[in-house]
C-alpha angles and dihedrals in degrees: 000000000000117000105195095167093077090060098048113108143025115341115177120212106240120240127230108257117209137179124228091278092055095252124131109273115214091195093053092046090055092046093054093045091051091047094053094044089053089054090062103248120164096233150325130259107209131195101014133118092303088052090058088237097168090059095048133084124237088254092053091052093048092052091051095049093044091055094044090052092048087064104027107039110120093005105073139004113273123201116187119205104215105171119128124173091263132051098233096060091041091055090049091053091046091054091047093049093051091048088058093052102248118172095231144355122222136195142188117217119265111283134218100026112065101230125195117257096255089057092050090049091050090051093052094042091052089059092046092049089053089057101038096166096049133084117250123221121198111217111213110193106144096169090066105022093050093227130079129219101251122200090247092055091043092053090048091052092048087066084075105082092209092064100104106158151009122225097211115201097160110117101234107089089204087076087068091057092049095050092045092051095045095042094064132213114351095009112142128219121189121205108234110184107079091207090066103038091127094042092049092049090049088055091054108276110154093214143327139261114195145164098227097045093090094058094051108015091153091068096048091045089051092050089049093050092048091051091050088052091052093247096134097159092053090047089052090052089055089048090055090055091048091051093050089055093047092050090050093049091049090055089072119099094224121081115282092243090055087053093048093050092050091051090052089051092051098042103031106020092241115150108206102156126233132292128285117254136282082044106090119247124226117284128217088253089059096059098082090044092051091050089049091052091050089052090048090054092050091050094046092050091051090048095047092051089068094057 
């Protein structure tokens, strides 16, 4: 039986946490998980784009999920992204995730080669079969994966009873409406693009999973609360502040995740390391911009508290 309630709300995408040598740090993983749980988020999305999954080994990803679950199990919803660019490693991560008791596994389609829809369905269903007691979330991010979740592929995947949700990171919010309508009662759609959290929710998204949530969870939680209270104009005003911050962070030359981790260090004292090459590290020119972004977040949180 579907349980959509556990997916309704603000679910930050979890960042890769490294030590000074660039290896996954179990201690820093646990520190970030504890920090986000204390902020009151609904859940954690582990091992996706924000977790730098395509630059990590299977062992790296297992270490991260194991340490997230050591802190988060039974406290918040945990969704583990398990896709690798081959079925064998993806199946291994799916089995591992279920053994740890995650609420759901998720997967992008295979990247680089443009595979036919039956091959993509086989890839996803192999992961789901490896975790037979766990919900499966389709991750639709065509701008990066190079392939979109079509309605024909979606309907094929819905033949699998474990398919419970779509994480929709395509930009048209109308896609949310289509997947909600075709998914049936209890089917969950997550809004993906952080810049349209409010718009996606207005179109029927049950919650959101996003890469910038962890650096300013207070603002996304506020927007979520305002939407639940029917205060759409106030929620939109919070979204505008969020977007201004995102645009400022994206103006840096270093990778966005390097920016986000530095802001967490400045604002929260969390040491999460840098980013894994080939992702570009922060530059000296970025430092004033990062400090400005941290100040923008502080100011926006103070402002939103008065709404």
